[in-house]
Structures are given as structure tokens and as C-alpha cells.
N, C-alpha and C positions, 0 to 999 in steps of 0.2 A: 700791576698787571703784567710786569715783564718777568722774563724767565731768569732763573738763577744760573750761575756758572756751574760747571761740572762739580758734583759734590766731592769727588775724590781729591780734587785739588785744594778746595777750601781757601781761596784767597781771603785775606783779612777784610777786604772791602770790595765792593762792586761799583764800577764806574757807570754813571748814568749820563747820557747825553742831555744837554740843556738846550731848550729852544732858543735860537738866536733872536727871534722876534715873537710878536704875539701869534697865537696859533692861527693858521690859515683856515678860513671858512671853506669846508670841502664840499658840502651839499646844501646849497641855498642857505648857508650860514647856520645850519642846524646840527651839524655833526660834531661830536666831541672827540678830542684826541686822547689817546691813551699813553702819550709820551713817545719818545724817539727810539724806544726799543732797548734791549739789553745786549751788550756785546761780550764776547769771550775775552778774558785778559790776554795781553800780548804774550805773556809767558805760559799760557795754557798749553801743556804738553799734548793735549788732544788735537790741537790745530795742526793740520798737515804741513810739515816743513817743506821748503823748496829743496829740490834735489841739488846736491853738490855740483857746482859747475854749470847749473841750469841757466839758460839764457833768460835775461830779464826783458820784459816788454816795455812799453813806453810809460808805464806807471809802476811805482814801487809797490803799490798795493791796490786792491780793489775791494770796496766795501759792499757786501752782499746782505740783502734783507730778505727774510722769509718767516713763515709762521710755524710754530711747533704743532703741526697739523698734518694728517696723512694725505690731504690733498695737495701738500707740498712735499711729496715723496722725493721728487727729483733733487732738490737741495739736501733734504735729509740724508738720502742715500749717497748722492754724489760726493758731498763733503766728507762723509764718514769714510768712504772708500778711497778718497784721495783723487777721484776722477777729474775734478776741476783743477786741483793743484798740478796734476800731471800736464795739462794743457797750458797752465799759466807760467810754468817754469819757475823763475826766481821772483816773479811777482806774487806777493803774499796775499792770502785771502783774510779779510776781517769780516767776521759774521755778526749780524745783528738780528734779533728775533722780535716779532711783533704779534700782537693779539687782535689787531684791527687794521683793516685796509686803509682807512683815512689817516691813521697815524703813520703808516709806511709812506704814503703819498707825501705827507708833510715832511718826512725825513728826506725823501728824494728831492723835494723842491729846495730844501735847506742845504743840500749837499752832504747831509749826514750819511747817506748811502748812495751808491752809484747805480747798482742794479738790484732788482727785487722780483720776487715771485708774489703774485697778487691776484685777486679776483677781478673779473672784467668790470664790474660796476665802479669800484674805486678808481680803476685806471681811466675809465671813461669820464668820471667826474673830475678827476685831476686834469686830464687833458682839456676838458671843456672849460674849466675855471681859469686855466692859464692861457686860454685862447690858442691852444695848440702849441705852446712854446716850451713846455717843460719836459715832456716825456715821449717816448716811443714804445709801442709794443713790438717786440722783436722775435717773439716765439710763443708757441703754446707750451703747456706743461702737463696738464691733466684735464680729463672730462669725467663727468658723473659724480658719484659719491654724495648726493644731496636727496634727502627724504623728508616726507612729512610723517612723523611718528606721533601717535596719539594714545590717549588712555582708552583702552577698549571698553571700559565700564561706562564712559561718558560719550564716546564717539564710535559708532559702528558703521557709518557711511559717510561719504563726502558731503551729503546734505546736512549731516549732523554738525559739521564744522561751524555753521552759522550760529552765532550767539555764544561761541566758546572763546577761550583765551589761548591764543597760539603764539609761541615765542619765535623770534628770529635773532640772530646774533647782534645786529646793530641797525639803527636807522640808516637806510640807504645802502646797506651792504648788498651783496649779490643775492643772498637768500631772502633778504627783506624785499627786494624788488620782485623776486620770483613769486613770493607769497601774495604780495599786493596785486600783482598782475593776475594771478590765479583767482583771487577773490573777485576781482573785477569781471573776469571771464564768467563767473557764476551769476553775474547780475547783482552782486552785493555791493554795498558802499562802505568805504573806510576812509576816514581822513588820514592821508599819508603821514602828516607830521606828528599828530597826537596818537595815531594808532586806534582811535575810537571809531566804532561803527557797528556794522552787522557782525563783524568779527573783531575781537579785541586782540590787536597785535602788540605783543609785549616784548620790547627789546631787551634781551638778556644775554650777558656774556656767555659764551659756550661753556666756560668752566663752572658757571652757576646753574645752567640749565637742568642737569640731572637732578640737582637738589630741589630745584623749583618744581620739577615734575613730581618728585617723591612727596613733597609737602602739600601738593595740590594747588600751588600758586598758578600753575599753567595746566591746560588740558592737553597740550600737545606742542610740537615744535617743527618748524621747517628749517632744517639744519644740515651742515655738512658732516662727513665722517671725521673722526669717530664718534662724535656726539650722538648721531643717530643711532648707532649700535649700542651706545651706552644706555640710551632710553629703552631700547628693545630689551637689554639685560635687566632693566628695572620693571619689566612687565608691559612696556609699550608695544604698540602694533604699528607696523609700517602700513599706512593708509594709501600712500602715493609715493612713487619713486619718480623724481623729477625727469629722469632720463626718458620716461614714456611720453612726455609732452613735446619731445624734439625729434626732428627727422633723423632716422638711423640711430636714435637713442643716444645721440652724441651732443653735447653742449659744453662750451668752455667753462671750466670752473677755476682754473689757474693759468695765468699768463706770465711771461717774463717781460718785464719793463726795464727801460734804462733812461737815465738822465740824458737829455739831448746834448747838454754841455759835455758830459763824459764821453758820449758816443762820438762827438766831433773831435774831441781831443785825444781819444785813446781807442780808435776802432780796432786795433790789434788785440787789446785786452778784452773788448766786448766779444770779438770773434772767438777768442780762447774760452770765455765763459760759455758761449753758445756751443762750442765743440764739446765742452764738458757736459752740458746739458743734454745734447743729442746722444752722446756716448753713454751717459748715465741712463737715459731712458731705454736704450738698447740693452744695456746690462741688466736693468730691472726686469725686463721681458725675458731675458736669457736665464736669470737666476732669481725667480720670484720668491722662493722661500728664504734664501739669504737676504734679499732686499727687504722683505717684510720684517725679518729679525733686526736688520740694520735700522730700519725706520723706527721700530719699537725701542731699540737701544737709545736712539737719539731723543725720542720723546721722553724716555726715563731721565736722560741727562738734563733735558731742558725744563721738564715739569716736575721732576723727582718721583714720577710715578709711571711705570710701564703699564701697557694695556693688557688685561687678561685675554686669554685665547678666545673666549665667547664674544669679546668685543673686537679684538684685532682681526680675526679671520673674516667675519662677514664684511667688515669695513674695508679691509684691503681688497676684497674680491669686487667690491662695487666701484673701484676707482681704476680708471685706465690712463696710464701715462702716454703722452703723445707729443710730437713736435709741432704739429699743425695747430695754429691758434684758433682754428674754426671761426674765422673772422665773420662769417655770415651769421652765426649764432650770437656773437658779441653785438653785431649791429641790431639784431632783433632784441637783445636784452636792453639796449639803450632805448629803443622804441617802447619797450615795456616800462621803463622808468618814466618815460614821458607820459604814457597813458595812465600811470599810477599817480601822477602828480608830483613826482620827486625831481623832475628835471625838465628844463625847457628843451625844445627840439635841438639836439646838439649837431654841431658841424664837425663830423669825424674824419673828414678827408685828410689823409696824412698821418692818422694815428698809428698805422702800421708801417714799420720799415723792415721788411723781411729779406733785404738784400744779402746780409751775411748768412742768415739761416739757409736760404736757398743756395748760396755758394757752397755751403758745407754739405747740404743734401745732394747736390750735383756731384761733388767730389766723391761721395759715397755710392754713387750710382743709384740714388733714390729719387722718387718724384718730388718736384718742388710743390710748395704750398701757395695758396691764394690769399690775398688781402681783401677779397670781395669788393674790389673797387675802392677800398679805403687806404690804399698804400701811398707811399711818398713818390712813387713813379707811375 
């Protein structure tokens, strides 16, 4: 499930991280891990080199994790454009890619990555499982980009979803929680663990979902971009855009998290990564076409396949990069997981540490952002 190194380099072997211990149970012991990700070789010429004479921060390197997914546009674009390396000076970036949030949380807990881009539900699960000891959310990254896409021959209204097979990327992931909560809001019943009930919730890897749709194994899917637009390209219809369910049509889809251990030991490195993130988001907004091309180039490198225009363009348009973690929506998503039966009422006080982010925003003359009562201060 992990990504391949850049094809042009073709190293003879690919290093895979090994788990130091048995896999951590991420969500009530039910979530399966997909491994600790795939990293670029040290001698990969595509990795942004440190500038000659650049000042080194308190760590020789920082290990960054993210998904080969458009909702992770910030790391895709920022790493390609060298905007993170510019802030890090002589501290080198080592990249790891993941296909599932629980696997990335596992890697963070094991020290295999230091900082990661991830959806709110895995971050909340990881924080809760560790009793608040392992991670902090330090910034937002993206909002939107999630849709319910269905087979219009089988489903023509929201009411028609009852009795149908709807895919989500993984048990307990952010879209899985959203679908289960929406099903509950309709007055329907589904067992959260098995996915059986008035709607059959089929947990399917995003890479497989388009084929499952084509062969009729599923009738629709509640998925992030670009999977949603891939389904539309196969004849699917957008029945519901999740953004319409949220105030101001904004909800967090991607956050930036950090290991508490790394944050304590290397706050200067974390601040540099955050500066890179803030600057990248501003650069994306100022250069949308180039940023879109950059993201697609990175997807091709990581997955060996670029997105066609009829998928890339609508997918890119539906995602908004931002620095605000939209903490209030994350808190609501946690409550949705509780109501869906996936999580016991979590204690989230202290999950956010926005100190460094707000410092950067103040320096740039921009408004600070709120932790919605869930911050460390």
C-alpha cells in the first residue's frame, strides 16, 4: 500500500520501516495498520538540498509524513517547491508517505516520523488512546474536498441511500465517521464496527474504490478528492457535498500534527516547518495553476499515475488550503464519532498547541486562530 520512489531514479531497492513493536490499537482495537509508510532514498536527487552555508537548527533532520492525496496539497506543493527546506536551512527533510491515518499515527507514536499531515479523526483517536501524551495538532492545512458520489442508476435521492452499499476509505477514518453520523441523522441504524445495517458501509481503500464502483461492488462512496472526481469521471453523480453540512461550508479535512517529544526537543524545527506550511498555503493561493500542476506532478511521482484534467480540475477546485485548524469543527467531528459508536467521549483539552502558528501569523500581520477551548493554554 506504500508509494514507490521516483521512477526516474530507480533505486535497486526500497527501504521499508519495520514496526518496533506490535501494532498499536488505534480505534477500539479495530483498526488495521498499513505499515509505516514509504520514504524517499537519501540520495534521491529530487529531495530539496540544504543551501550551502545554511544555518542548521537543533535537529539534523526532520521526518515528515503525508498522503499522496490532493487534500494534502500543502506538503505536496511545499516540498516540491522547496518552501519547507528554505525555512529549515541545513536541517534536512526526510519524507514518508502513507495511505491511512492510523498507520501514520502509529509511525508518529513509534518515532518513525516527527511531523505529519493527517485527518482529524485519526489525530483525535491517537490523542485519546495515548491519554493526551503523544501528539499535538499545531495547524490546519485544508478544508473541504469530500463528497458522497453515487451510481445515478441506483440512487437518485438521499432517501435512496438506505439499503445500498456505500464505501468509505477505512473504519474510523474521517470520512467513515462523517458517513456514519449522516446515516444516524437520517434515523437509520448501522453497526459501526461491521458496517451492517440500514446502509451497508463498505470499507475500501481509495485506490480500489473506482474499480469497485465500476464492477458494481458498491453503489456509491463517501470519499475525499481526488477519489470523488474519479467516480464522477466513471459516471457517478455527486449526491452530497459534505461542506454543505457545516457552518460557512468549512470543516477541517487535514491538520498538521507533531510528536510531543519532538516538539519539546526541537521547537525551532517545528516552527520552521510551520513557517513553510503557512508560506506554502499563501503561495498556493497566489499561484493556483502552478500549484495544481505541482500537486499532480507529485502524485505521479508517488503513485506512478498523474490525474487527467477531468479529475484534477474539479477535485482541486473543491479543496481550500488554510492555516486555521477549524478546531470547533474537529470537536464536532469527535462528537460525531461518539454518536456513531466509534469512540467513547474523548477528553480533548490540550490537543491543540497553536502557540507557534499564532506567533508566525502575528509576525505576518495576520489574525491569530482559535483552539476553541481545546488548547494547551
